[in-house]
N, C-alpha and C positions, 0 to 999 in steps of 0.2 A: 589390740597390740599391734606392734610393729617390729620390724627387725632390730635387734639391739647391737650396739657397738660393744664387742667384747674387749678389744684394744686395740689402740691407734698406731698406725706407723706412718714413715714418710720414706720418701726414694730421692734422697739427695745426691746419688752417685751418676755419673756420668763417664762414658767411654768414647772418646773422640767427640763427634757430633751426635751421637745417639746415647740417649739418656738410659741410666738405670739398671737395676738389678730385678727387674720385674719377672723375667722368665725363671731365673734361679731363685728367687724368693717362692714363686707359685709352685715350682716343682718341689722344692723342700719342705713347704707347707704341706703339700700333698702326700709326700713321703711320711712326714711325721704322723699327720692324723690318720693315715693307713696304718701305722705301725701301732700307735697308742691311743687312738680315737681321740676325741674334741680336746683341744688345748685351749688354753685361757691366758695366754701371754706370748708376745713375739719371742721371749727368751728360750720357751719351750721349743722353739724350731731347732734350737741348737746350735746356729750360726750366727755371727753377727754379720753386720753390713759389710766389713771389710772382707770378710770370706767369700760372702755371697758375689761381690765386686769381683773377685778374683774368678770366681767360679763362673760368673756370667761371661767373662771373655772367651772362655773356653766353649760355653754353650752356644754362644752368639754364631760361632763358626759352624756349628752343626744344625742351622736352622732348616737345610735342605735334607737332612737325616734325622727325622724325628725318633726313629727306633733307636738310635746311638746316643741321642740327646737324653733320651728317657733312661737309658742304660747307664750313662755316666752318673746318674743321680740315684740309683737303683730302684728305679722304675721301669714297668712294662706296660707297653700299649696294649689295651684291650682292643685287637685289630679289628677294622672295619674292610679295607682293601688293602691288603699288601703292605700293612704297615705305614699307612698313609694317613694324613690329617682330615678330618671330615670339614667340608666347607659349611659354612653356618651364615646366618645374616641377622640372628637376633637374639635376644636373652630367652625368648621362649623357646627356640631350638637348643638352649643349654640346658634349660629346665627339664625339657623332654628327654634329652640324654641322661640327664640325672635320674629321671624317673626308670628309664630304662636300664641303668646300670646302679641300682641301689649300693651304697656303700663305696663305689669307685669314686674318684676325682675327676672333673671334668677341667681339663686346662684349656683356656680359651682366649682368643684375642682380636685385636685390631691391627693394623698395619704397624702399630708402633708399641703397643701394649698387651701384656700378659697377665690374666687373672686365673682365678680357680674357683671351683663351685663343689660342694658335696652335699648329696642329699643320703642320709641315712634315716630311716622311717621318720620320725618326728622331728628331727634334728636336720635343718638346712643351713648350709653355711656359705658365704661368699667371703673371698680372700682377694684382697688388692692392696699390694704394698704400698700404693699412693695413700690410702685412707685406713686400713687395716682388716680387722675380721669382724663380719657381722653374722650374727645368728638368729634365726626364726623358727618357729614352730609351724608356720603355713607356707605353702608355695606361694601365695598371693603376697604375703609380707616381704619374703626375700626376694621375689621377682619385682616388686615396685622398688626396693632399694637398689637392686644391681641396675634397673633402667635408669634412675635417678644418676647413679656414680658413672655408668658406662655410656651414657649419652653423650656427653662432651668429648669423649674419646673419639668418636666417630663410628662408623659400621663395624659391628663383628664380622670377622671374615673366616675364622677356623677354630677348630676344636680338636681335642684328642682325649679319649678316656683311658685312664691310667689305674694301674694297680700295682702292689709291691711286686718287685722283681723276683722270679722264682728261682730257687736254688742258690 
């Protein structure tokens, strides 16, 4: 078997010279799956591309304040060191973070693009607004798909583990 495309998406929005709604989309996908469990369509995220585009304008200004960025979307960082992001360098690092935080969501990025990963028992999911949501039963299957998709984006540089905001 291989990772299965659950639903397809695209990222046609730009703000100035910077493309997209990737951070807002990844964070809102994370919130929805943490609230409801697996989702099977982009519509189940509950926000359309125009709302995500508006939200992205605010989130982009908070790139240096990850805790506040998460708070604005209803998420909370599972802290590592003072609410700072983790430095990573590979999909393998993301997979390991998922294994260490079963059921949480790992937001991860390159210099220009944000994606998300969730491991919950036998269900592994990879969300990228550029292509959609992939699901697999095994780590090897999802890891292979993640490497294929993220490779052209360049080196992975950071990640954060998130859960639903308490209170």
